[in-house]
C-alpha positions as CSV (number, residue, x, y, z in Angstrom):
1,M,-12.4,18.0,6.1
2,I,-9.5,15.9,6.0
3,T,-6.3,17.6,5.5
4,E,-2.6,16.9,6.5
5,G,-2.3,16.6,10.3
6,S,-5.7,14.7,10.2
7,K,-6.3,12.1,12.8
8,I,-8.1,9.5,10.7
9,T,-9.7,5.7,11.5
10,I,-9.6,3.5,8.4
11,I,-13.3,2.4,7.8
12,P,-14.6,-0.2,5.1
13,S,-15.0,0.6,1.5
14,P,-15.0,-1.5,-2.1
15,E,-12.0,0.7,-3.2
16,L,-9.9,-0.2,0.6
17,T,-11.1,-4.0,-0.6
18,E,-9.6,-4.1,-3.9
19,L,-6.3,-2.6,-2.4
20,R,-6.7,-6.4,-0.4
21,L,-5.9,-3.4,2.6
22,D,-8.9,-4.8,4.6
23,A,-7.0,-5.8,8.0
24,L,-6.0,-2.2,8.1
25,L,-9.9,-2.0,9.3
26,G,-10.2,0.3,12.1
27,E,-6.5,1.5,12.4
28,Q,-6.0,5.2,13.4
29,G,-3.7,7.0,11.7
30,I,-2.0,10.6,10.7
31,V,-2.6,12.1,7.3
32,L,1.1,12.8,6.0
33,E,-0.2,13.6,1.9
34,D,-3.8,14.6,0.7
35,L,-4.1,12.6,-2.7
36,T,-7.7,14.0,-3.7
37,D,-6.9,16.5,-6.1
38,K,-9.1,16.6,-8.9
39,S,-6.5,15.4,-11.5
40,R,-6.2,12.4,-9.7
41,K,-7.6,8.9,-10.8
42,A,-7.7,7.4,-7.5
43,K,-8.1,9.6,-4.5
44,G,-7.2,8.9,-1.1
45,Y,-4.0,10.0,1.5
46,M,-1.0,8.3,2.2
47,V,-1.4,7.6,6.1
48,L,1.1,7.1,9.4
49,I,-0.3,4.4,11.4
50,P,0.9,3.5,14.7
51,E,2.2,-0.4,14.0
52,T,3.8,-1.6,11.0
53,Y,1.1,-3.8,8.6
54,K,4.0,-5.6,6.1
55,D,6.6,-3.8,7.4
56,E,5.4,-0.5,6.6
57,F,4.0,2.9,8.6
58,V,2.8,4.6,5.6
59,W,-0.2,3.2,3.4
60,F,-2.5,4.6,0.4
61,I,-5.9,4.8,2.1
62,P,-8.9,5.5,-0.2
63,K,-10.8,8.6,0.1
64,A,-13.9,6.6,1.2
65,S,-12.2,4.6,3.9
66,A,-10.9,7.8,5.7
67,Y,-12.8,8.8,8.5
68,E,-12.0,11.8,10.8
69,Q,-12.3,11.7,14.1
70,D,-13.2,14.5,16.2
């Protein structure tokens, strides 16, 4: 189960493509905030990635694109 502090790898999903974030595929990051509660329409995580993408380190990653590392 992915929770705050979990290490994830970003994997392909239609939601990620819709957000035009396919350039982040394969990146690893740390979950800073879990945004998957029932009340949310767009479920996912705020993830810290090690290198900037478009001058940002923290990105919303859809739940379907977050693969928890062992």
